[in-house]
C-alpha positions in Angstrom: -31.9 -17.6 15.9 -30.8 -20.0 12.7 -33.4 -21.9 11.5 -32.2 -25.3 12.3 -31.5 -24.2 16.0 -35.1 -24.3 16.2 -35.3 -27.7 15.1 -32.6 -29.8 16.8 -31.1 -29.7 19.9 -27.2 -27.9 20.4 -26.6 -28.8 24.0 -24.8 -32.3 23.3 -21.7 -33.1 21.6 -23.1 -33.9 18.1 -19.4 -34.3 16.7 -16.3 -35.0 18.7 -14.1 -34.7 15.9 -14.7 -33.2 12.5 -15.5 -35.4 9.8 -14.4 -33.6 6.2 -11.1 -33.6 4.6 -9.0 -30.4 5.8 -6.8 -31.4 3.3 -8.9 -30.6 0.1 -10.2 -27.4 2.5 -7.0 -25.9 2.6 -6.2 -26.3 -0.9 -9.2 -24.9 -2.0 -9.1 -21.8 0.3 -5.3 -21.3 0.7 -5.5 -18.6 2.7 -2.5 -16.4 3.3 -0.9 -15.0 6.3 -3.1 -12.5 8.1 -6.1 -13.4 5.9 -9.5 -13.8 8.2 -11.3 -16.8 7.6 -14.9 -18.0 9.1 -15.0 -21.2 9.8 -17.7 -23.4 11.1 -16.4 -24.7 14.6 -17.9 -28.2 14.9 -15.0 -29.9 16.9 -12.2 -27.6 16.2 -9.9 -29.8 14.0 -10.6 -27.8 10.3 -10.2 -24.4 12.3 -7.2 -25.3 13.7 -5.7 -26.9 10.1 -6.7 -23.3 8.8 -4.7 -21.6 11.7 -1.7 -23.6 10.7 -1.0 -21.4 7.6 -0.8 -18.1 9.4 -4.4 -17.1 9.1 -6.6 -15.5 11.3 -9.7 -17.8 11.9 -13.1 -16.9 13.5 -14.4 -20.0 14.3 -18.7 -20.0 14.8 -21.0 -22.7 16.2 -24.5 -22.4 17.5 -23.8 -25.3 20.5 -22.0 -24.8 23.4 -20.9 -28.2 23.3 -18.8 -28.1 20.1 -17.0 -25.0 21.1 -16.4 -27.0 24.3 -14.6 -29.5 22.2 -12.3 -26.6 20.4 -11.6 -25.2 23.9 -10.4 -28.1 25.0 -8.4 -28.7 21.8 -6.8 -25.0 22.2 -5.5 -25.8 25.5 -4.4 -29.2 24.6 -2.4 -27.6 21.9 -1.0 -25.1 24.6 -0.3 -27.9 27.0 0.9 -31.1 25.5 3.4 -32.3 23.6 2.3 -33.7 20.0 2.6 -37.3 21.3 0.5 -36.6 24.4 -2.3 -34.8 22.0 -2.8 -37.9 20.4 -3.2 -39.9 23.3 -6.1 -37.3 24.8 -7.7 -36.9 21.4 -7.9 -41.2 20.9 -5.9 -41.3 17.6 -3.4 -43.4 19.5 -3.7 -45.8 22.3 -3.5 -44.5 26.1 -3.6 -45.7 29.4 -3.0 -42.5 30.8 -6.0 -40.0 29.3 -7.5 -39.0 32.6 -4.1 -37.3 33.7 -3.5 -35.9 30.2 -7.3 -34.4 30.4 -6.6 -32.8 33.7 -3.8 -31.2 33.2 -5.7 -29.8 30.1 -8.4 -29.2 31.8 -7.2 -27.0 34.5 -6.7 -24.2 32.1 -10.4 -24.4 31.1 -12.9 -22.1 32.3 -15.0 -23.6 35.0 -18.0 -24.1 32.7 -15.6 -26.2 30.8 -13.9 -28.0 33.6 -17.6 -29.3 34.9 -18.5 -30.3 31.1 -15.5 -32.3 30.9 -16.1 -33.7 34.5 -19.0 -35.3 33.4 -17.0 -37.2 30.3 -13.9 -38.3 32.1 -14.7 -42.1 32.1 -15.4 -41.7 28.7 -12.4 -39.6 27.1 -10.5 -42.5 29.2 -12.0 -45.1 27.2 -12.2 -43.6 23.7 -10.3 -40.5 23.9 -11.5 -36.7 23.4 -12.6 -37.5 19.7 -14.7 -40.5 20.7 -17.3 -39.0 22.7 -20.1 -37.2 20.4 -23.1 -38.8 18.7 -21.7 -39.5 15.7 -18.8 -41.1 17.2 -20.7 -43.3 19.4 -23.0 -44.2 15.7 -19.6 -45.6 14.1 -18.5 -47.3 17.7 -22.1 -49.2 17.1 -21.4 -50.0 14.0 -18.2 -51.3 14.3 -18.8 -53.6 17.5 -22.3 -54.4 16.4 -22.6 -54.5 12.9 -19.6 -54.8 11.5 -18.8 -58.2 12.9 -21.6 -59.6 11.5 -20.0 -59.3 8.4 -16.0 -59.3 8.5 -14.1 -60.6 11.1 -10.5 -58.7 12.6 -8.4 -60.4 9.5 -10.4 -59.2 6.8 -10.8 -55.8 8.4 -7.2 -56.0 8.4 -6.8 -56.6 4.7 -9.1 -53.9 3.9 -6.4 -51.5 5.5 -3.5 -53.1 3.9 -1.9 -51.1 1.1 -2.8 -52.9 -2.3 -2.6 -51.5 -6.1 -6.0 -50.9 -7.4 -6.6 -53.9 -9.1 -5.8 -55.2 -6.0 -8.4 -53.3 -4.1 -10.8 -53.7 -7.2 -11.1 -57.7 -6.5 -10.6 -57.6 -2.8 -13.9 -55.4 -3.1 -15.9 -57.4 -5.1 -14.8 -60.7 -3.9 -14.2 -60.5 -0.1 -16.0 -57.2 1.2 -19.0 -56.3 -0.8 -21.1 -59.6 0.2 -24.8 -60.3 0.0 -24.7 -59.6 3.7 -22.3 -56.8 4.0 -25.1 -55.0 1.8 -28.4 -56.2 3.5 -27.1 -54.8 6.8 -25.3 -51.8 5.4 -29.3 -50.9 4.0 -30.4 -51.3 7.6 -28.1 -49.4 9.4 -27.4 -46.6 7.2 -31.1 -45.6 6.8 -32.5 -42.6 7.1 -34.5 -43.7 10.2 -31.6 -45.2 11.7 -29.2 -42.2 11.1 -31.7 -39.8 12.1 -32.0 -41.7 15.7 -28.5 -42.8 16.4 -26.4 -40.5 14.0 -27.8 -37.6 13.1 -30.6 -35.3 14.0 -33.9 -36.5 11.9 -34.2 -32.5 11.5 -31.0 -32.9 9.3 -32.5 -35.0 6.8 -35.8 -32.6 6.2 -34.1 -31.1 3.0 -32.7 -34.8 2.1 -34.3 -37.0 -1.1 -33.6 -40.3 -1.4 -32.4 -43.1 0.6 -29.0 -42.2 2.2 -27.7 -45.7 2.1 -28.3 -45.9 -1.8 -25.8 -42.7 -1.9 -23.4 -44.0 1.0 -22.9 -47.4 -1.2 -21.7 -45.6 -3.9 -19.1 -43.6 -1.9 -18.1 -46.4 0.2 -16.7 -48.4 -2.9 -15.3 -45.0 -4.0 -13.4 -44.7 -0.6 -12.4 -48.7 -0.9 -11.4 -49.1 -4.7 -10.6 -45.8 -5.9 -9.0 -44.4 -3.1 -6.5 -46.1 -0.9 -8.0 -46.9 2.6 -4.8 -47.8 4.4 -4.1 -43.9 3.6 -7.6 -42.8 5.0 -7.9 -41.5 8.8 -11.8 -41.4 8.8 -11.8 -44.9 7.7 -9.6 -45.9 10.0 -11.6 -44.4 12.9 -14.9 -46.1 11.8 -13.2 -49.5 11.7 -10.8 -49.4 14.2 -11.6 -46.7 16.8 -8.8 -44.9 16.3 -6.6 -43.2 13.5 -4.2 -45.1 11.1 -0.4 -43.9 10.6 -2.1 -41.4 8.4 -3.8 -38.3 10.6 -6.1 -35.7 9.7 -4.3 -32.7 9.0 -4.6 -31.1 12.0 -2.9 -33.9 14.3 0.0 -34.5 11.9 3.4 -33.6 13.8 4.5 -31.2 10.9 1.3 -28.7 11.6 1.5 -29.0 15.4 4.1 -26.4 16.0 2.2 -23.7 13.6 -1.0 -24.4 15.6 0.4 -23.7 18.4 2.2 -20.5 17.5 -1.0 -18.7 16.1 -3.7 -19.9 18.7 -3.6 -16.2 19.5 -5.2 -15.5 16.0 -8.4 -17.7 16.9 -11.5 -16.7 17.6 -14.6 -18.6 19.1 -18.0 -17.4 18.8 -21.5 -18.9 19.6 -24.1 -18.4 17.6 -25.6 -18.5 14.0 -23.4 -17.4 11.2 -25.3 -15.0 9.9 -24.5 -12.8 13.4 -21.4 -12.1 12.4 -22.7 -10.8 8.9 -25.0 -8.1 11.3 -21.9 -7.5 13.4 -19.6 -6.0 10.6 -17.0 -9.1 10.3 -15.4 -9.0 7.2 -13.7 -12.6 5.6 -11.1 -13.5 2.8 -12.3 -17.0 2.8 -15.2 -19.3 4.3 -15.1 -22.9 5.7 -18.8 -23.4 5.8 -19.2 -27.3 6.5 -22.4 -28.7 5.2 -24.7 -26.0 7.2 -26.3 -25.4 3.8 -27.8 -28.5 3.4 -29.8 -28.2 7.0 -31.6 -25.4 5.6 -34.9 -24.8 3.8 -34.2 -23.0 0.4 -35.7 -19.4 1.8 -33.4 -20.2 5.1 -30.3 -21.2 2.5 -30.8 -18.0 0.2 -30.8 -15.5 3.5 -27.6 -17.3 5.1 -25.7 -17.1 2.0 -26.6 -13.4 1.3 -25.2 -13.3 4.9 -21.5 -14.3 3.6 -21.5 -12.2 0.9 -22.3 -9.2 3.2 -19.1 -10.6 5.1 -17.4 -11.1 1.9 -14.4 -9.0 0.6 -13.6 -8.9 -3.0 -12.3 -11.9 -4.3 -13.4 -14.1 -1.4 -13.7 -17.7 -1.8 -16.2 -20.0 0.0 -16.4 -23.7 0.4 -18.4 -26.2 1.7 -19.8 -29.8 1.2 -23.1 -31.2 0.4 -23.8 -34.8 2.2 -27.8 -35.8 0.3 -29.3 -32.3 -0.1 -27.7 -30.3 -3.2 -27.3 -27.3 -2.6 -24.8 -24.5 -4.4 -25.5 -20.4 -4.4 -29.0 -19.7 -4.8 -30.2 -18.7 -8.1 -30.8 -15.0 -7.1 -27.3 -14.9 -5.8 -25.5 -17.1 -8.2 -24.4 -13.8 -10.2 -22.5 -12.6 -7.5 -20.0 -15.5 -7.4 -17.5 -17.8 -9.9 -18.2 -21.0 -9.7 -14.5 -23.0 -9.9 -15.6 -26.2 -11.1 -11.7 -27.3 -12.2 -11.0 -26.9 -8.7 -14.1 -28.8 -7.4 -13.8 -31.8 -9.8 -9.7 -32.1 -8.9 -10.3 -31.9 -4.7 -13.9 -34.0 -4.6 -11.6 -37.4 -6.4 -9.4 -37.0 -3.4 -11.4 -36.6 -0.4 -11.0 -38.3 2.2 -14.2 -37.9 4.1 -15.7 -40.3 1.1 -19.4 -40.0 2.5 -20.4 -36.2 0.9 -21.8 -36.2 -2.5 -20.2 -33.1 -3.2 -17.6 -30.4 -2.5 -18.5 -26.7 -3.8 -15.7 -24.2 -4.4 -17.0 -20.3 -5.4 -15.2 -17.0 -5.7 -17.0 -13.7 -4.7 -16.8 -11.6 -8.0 
């Protein structure tokens, strides 16, 4: 058992969509057709984005619920056309999500059919990408907290394209009010995030206040980047994606994902299990799994990744609030790619992460 599995429950949908930017992930890993990529599954979006490159993807997760999200997506790509997929996920408004869900679910294993039957009404209301604990947390923010600070006109203005100078002026004069700062500090505190968003166990290795970290990252997303082009920010503020979609949901990648679905494997269990089975890989998308681990568990898990890695393999992962890089005892076996990290971190649309790490196996 992975260490975190002993502390947090994995029988619920924590993330109904992936909150990590697949654009910088694919740019960092650059998998070639036929290569093998090990990817943390989560809800499946980034595993599918990697699949579009022609690579063979092994998607692994501790959570049966997260793998059920990925299996639903797999059958949706097989069954639906692209606009229907966007409706089912919740990227676009829809009055026919139950019809779309039924068309997809009939192709799923019986246990998955029961799993999604229990969530039919929530899928109908919010889309399959809106039914996780983390998405409910953002929905509470959007419907209960944000209206106390900013109205629809202000939100629309934030998401309207502007020049960098115009974004700075809007942020300083309109968005970053004292009321915004006060409510932000409460809603994104460790206590509230642990209870309503992430699991409290996910903060065991975190030092400092989450709200202080997130406040600086929000400014980056609203001023230094273009909010109108950020699908994650659109979902947080509106409950749907804007015209700029996450990579796996863009029309130009739809057919490539569909054509390569046979090269996707789903595996239930800890990352370390793959190493014990002799899996070898050319690239690794490790999400932010190391952030939840004690230093000893981090070292053991990282060693298992190195055991799977072919020479020259590339490793990519995020840190949110707990700093993690190659453990000191193993650092000599990898090369940090700081120039790649710096270039990609500046354009990371999943703005709440503090670090994006890219390492090559020597």
